[in-house]
C-alpha positions in Angstrom: -135.0 165.0 -167.1 -136.7 164.8 -163.7 -133.3 164.1 -162.1 -131.7 167.1 -163.8 -134.6 169.3 -162.7 -134.2 168.1 -159.1 -130.5 168.7 -159.2 -131.0 172.2 -160.5 -133.5 172.9 -157.7 -131.0 171.7 -155.1 -128.2 173.9 -156.5 -130.5 176.9 -156.6 -131.5 176.4 -153.0 -127.8 176.1 -151.9 -126.6 179.1 -154.0 -127.3 181.8 -151.3 -125.4 179.8 -148.7 -122.4 179.0 -151.0 -121.7 182.6 -151.9 -121.7 185.1 -149.1 -121.6 188.7 -149.8 -118.5 190.3 -148.3 -119.3 193.9 -147.3 -116.7 196.6 -147.6 -114.7 197.2 -144.4 -116.0 200.8 -144.1 -119.5 199.4 -144.0 -118.6 196.6 -141.6 -117.1 199.1 -139.1 -120.4 200.9 -138.9 -121.5 197.9 -136.7 -119.5 199.6 -134.0 -121.1 203.1 -134.3 -122.5 204.3 -131.0 -120.1 202.1 -129.0 -117.7 202.4 -126.1 -114.5 200.4 -125.9 -113.1 200.0 -122.4 -109.6 198.7 -121.7 -106.1 199.0 -120.3 -102.8 199.7 -122.0 -103.5 197.2 -124.7 -106.5 199.3 -125.7 -104.4 202.5 -125.3 -102.3 201.2 -128.2 -105.4 200.6 -130.2 -106.7 204.1 -129.5 -103.4 205.6 -130.7 -103.7 203.6 -133.9 -107.3 204.7 -134.5 -106.3 208.3 -133.8 -103.5 208.2 -136.3 -105.7 206.6 -138.9 -108.2 209.4 -138.4 -105.6 212.0 -139.3 -106.0 211.0 -143.0 -109.5 209.3 -142.7 -111.6 211.3 -140.2 -114.5 208.9 -140.6 -112.5 205.9 -139.5 -114.3 204.4 -136.5 -115.6 207.8 -135.6 -118.6 206.4 -133.9 -116.5 204.6 -131.3 -115.6 206.2 -127.9 -112.4 204.5 -126.6 -111.9 204.9 -122.8 -108.8 203.3 -121.3 -106.4 203.5 -118.4 -102.9 201.9 -118.2 -102.6 199.1 -115.7 -106.3 198.9 -114.8 -107.3 195.4 -113.9 -110.4 193.4 -114.6 -111.1 193.5 -110.8 -110.9 197.3 -110.7 -113.0 197.6 -113.8 -115.7 195.4 -112.4 -116.2 197.5 -109.2 -119.2 199.8 -108.8 -117.1 202.1 -106.6 -114.1 204.1 -107.6 -110.8 202.3 -107.2 -107.2 203.6 -106.8 -106.8 202.9 -110.5 -109.9 204.0 -112.4 -111.2 205.2 -115.7 -111.1 208.9 -116.5 -113.6 210.6 -118.7 -113.8 214.3 -119.6 -111.5 215.1 -116.7 -113.4 213.1 -114.1 -112.8 209.8 -112.4 -115.6 207.4 -113.4 -116.5 203.7 -113.2 -117.3 202.0 -116.5 -121.0 202.0 -115.4 -121.0 205.8 -114.8 -119.4 206.4 -118.2 -121.9 204.1 -119.9 -124.7 205.9 -118.3 -123.3 209.3 -119.3 -122.7 208.3 -123.0 -125.7 206.0 -123.4 -124.3 203.8 -126.2 -125.9 200.9 -127.9 -122.9 198.6 -127.3 -120.1 198.3 -124.8 -116.9 196.4 -125.6 -114.5 195.4 -122.8 -110.9 194.2 -122.9 -109.4 193.8 -119.4 -107.5 191.2 -117.5 -103.8 191.5 -118.4 -103.1 193.2 -115.0 -104.8 190.7 -112.7 -103.5 188.2 -114.2 -106.6 186.3 -115.2 -104.7 183.4 -116.6 -103.7 182.2 -113.2 -106.9 182.8 -111.2 -109.6 182.0 -113.8 -112.4 181.4 -111.3 -111.9 184.8 -109.7 -111.8 186.4 -113.2 -115.1 184.7 -114.2 -116.7 186.1 -111.0 -115.6 189.6 -112.0 -117.0 189.1 -115.5 -120.3 188.1 -113.9 -120.1 191.2 -111.7 -119.8 193.4 -114.7 -122.8 191.8 -116.4 -124.9 192.1 -113.3 -123.8 195.8 -112.9 -124.6 196.6 -116.5 -128.0 194.9 -116.3 -128.9 196.8 -113.2 -127.4 200.2 -114.0 -127.4 200.4 -117.8 -130.3 198.3 -119.0 -130.7 197.8 -122.7 -127.0 198.1 -123.5 -125.4 195.2 -125.3 -122.2 194.0 -123.7 -119.3 192.4 -125.6 -116.1 191.0 -124.2 -112.9 190.8 -126.3 -110.8 187.7 -125.9 -107.6 188.2 -123.9 -104.9 188.9 -126.4 -101.9 186.5 -126.5 -98.5 187.2 -125.1 -95.0 186.3 -126.5 -92.7 183.7 -125.1 -90.7 186.6 -123.7 -93.6 187.6 -121.5 -93.8 184.0 -120.1 -90.0 184.1 -119.4 -90.1 187.6 -117.9 -92.9 186.7 -115.5 -91.6 183.2 -114.9 -94.9 181.7 -116.0 -94.0 179.1 -118.7 -97.7 178.0 -119.1 -99.2 181.5 -119.1 -100.3 181.5 -122.7 -102.0 178.1 -122.2 -103.7 179.7 -119.2 -104.9 182.7 -121.3 -106.3 180.2 -123.8 -108.1 178.5 -121.0 -109.4 181.8 -119.8 -110.8 182.6 -123.2 -112.5 179.3 -123.4 -114.2 179.9 -120.1 -115.1 183.5 -121.1 -117.1 182.1 -124.0 -119.1 180.0 -121.7 -119.8 182.8 -119.2 -120.7 185.2 -122.0 -123.2 182.6 -123.3 -124.6 182.0 -119.8 -124.9 185.8 -118.9 -126.2 187.0 -122.2 -123.0 188.8 -123.3 -121.2 188.5 -126.6 -117.7 187.2 -127.2 -115.4 188.7 -129.9 -112.3 186.7 -130.7 -109.3 189.0 -131.4 -106.7 186.6 -130.0 -106.6 183.9 -132.8 -105.6 186.2 -135.7 -102.8 187.7 -133.5 -101.1 184.4 -132.9 -98.1 182.9 -134.6 -97.8 179.2 -135.6 -96.9 178.3 -132.0 -99.9 180.0 -130.4 -98.1 183.0 -129.0 -98.4 186.7 -129.9 -96.7 187.1 -133.3 -93.6 189.3 -132.8 -94.5 191.5 -135.8 -97.8 192.3 -134.0 -96.1 193.3 -130.7 -94.6 196.8 -130.1 -92.5 195.6 -127.2 -92.1 191.9 -128.1 -93.8 191.2 -124.8 -97.6 191.8 -124.8 -98.5 195.2 -126.3 -99.6 195.6 -129.8 -97.8 197.3 -132.7 -99.7 199.2 -135.4 -99.6 196.0 -137.4 -101.3 194.2 -134.5 -103.9 196.9 -134.1 -104.6 196.6 -137.8 -105.3 192.9 -137.3 -107.7 193.8 -134.4 -109.6 196.1 -136.8 -109.8 193.3 -139.3 -111.1 191.0 -136.6 -113.8 193.6 -135.9 -114.7 193.6 -139.6 -114.9 189.8 -139.6 -117.1 189.7 -136.5 -119.5 192.3 -138.1 -119.6 190.2 -141.3 -120.6 187.1 -139.2 -123.4 189.1 -137.7 -124.5 190.1 -141.2 -124.3 186.6 -142.5 -126.4 185.3 -139.7 -129.0 187.9 -140.3 -128.4 189.5 -136.9 -127.4 192.9 -138.3 -128.3 195.0 -141.3 -126.0 198.0 -142.1 -127.9 201.3 -141.3 -130.4 199.5 -139.1 -131.0 201.0 -135.7 -130.3 198.3 -133.1 -130.5 200.6 -130.1 -132.1 199.3 -127.0 -134.4 201.3 -124.7 -132.9 204.6 -123.6 -131.9 205.2 -120.0 -134.2 207.5 -118.2 -132.6 210.8 -117.0 -133.1 209.9 -113.4 -131.3 206.6 -113.8 -128.5 208.2 -115.7 -127.7 210.6 -112.9 -127.9 208.1 -110.1 -124.1 207.6 -110.2 -123.0 210.5 -112.2 -123.5 212.9 -109.3 -122.3 210.6 -106.6 -119.1 211.1 -104.5 -116.9 208.2 -103.6 -118.5 208.0 -100.2 -121.9 207.7 -101.7 -120.9 204.7 -103.8 -121.1 201.1 -102.7 -118.3 199.8 -100.6 -115.7 197.6 -102.4 -113.7 194.6 -101.6 -110.0 194.8 -100.9 -107.7 192.8 -103.2 -105.8 190.0 -101.7 -102.2 191.4 -101.2 -100.8 188.1 -102.4 -102.8 188.2 -105.6 
């Protein structure tokens, strides 16, 4: 009898861990309310997908601001001064720091690197990730920063660019990105793994150009990865739907430091190696 009672107590204690409550996707996506997604052409495809979904479901990811520029690199995105290729917001050229100060979100999500290419010069890329974290800490305190994993490419991309090991290098980049995020107090969101085929490349069905950009099916996988990440945060007790997780608000004086600056007022920037 005592053994049976002891077994029952063990089973009761394990029950909450064995059965996790899966929240509805519409609830999970509220994790991203009051957020900005920054990115390049990969994110542009995602923005089109979200916009199309909103035609029939206006509330779909309505709390997310998506700001992206085709061909912008991680290097350019990390700079505090305006680059030749920069983000545009409400008709004005802006750095990601200025836009963050203007919107004042709780969370910032970043997907950049395809245009550098980070897979070949990982050490430089990690330096730019650290630059972004330092810039956000100094200019936008209280904002939580998240980095999306670099999305995979198809074998066609590797052939086109004559980089047979490029997908392996992207995987190495993502492994390093996890370490730097941990070290710098940022968060890492894996959207690469669910986009891969059995050989570790971007699945052709998830690519609009069979090279590197995402189709609507690929964007839908991205959304599901967002839901899975939010569920993980819920399971770990780090997030409760409807709970206000906002950090301290930026003061008006801080928010206008860069907004009203002209390019000549901003910090000087490095010049990219022409051989890069």
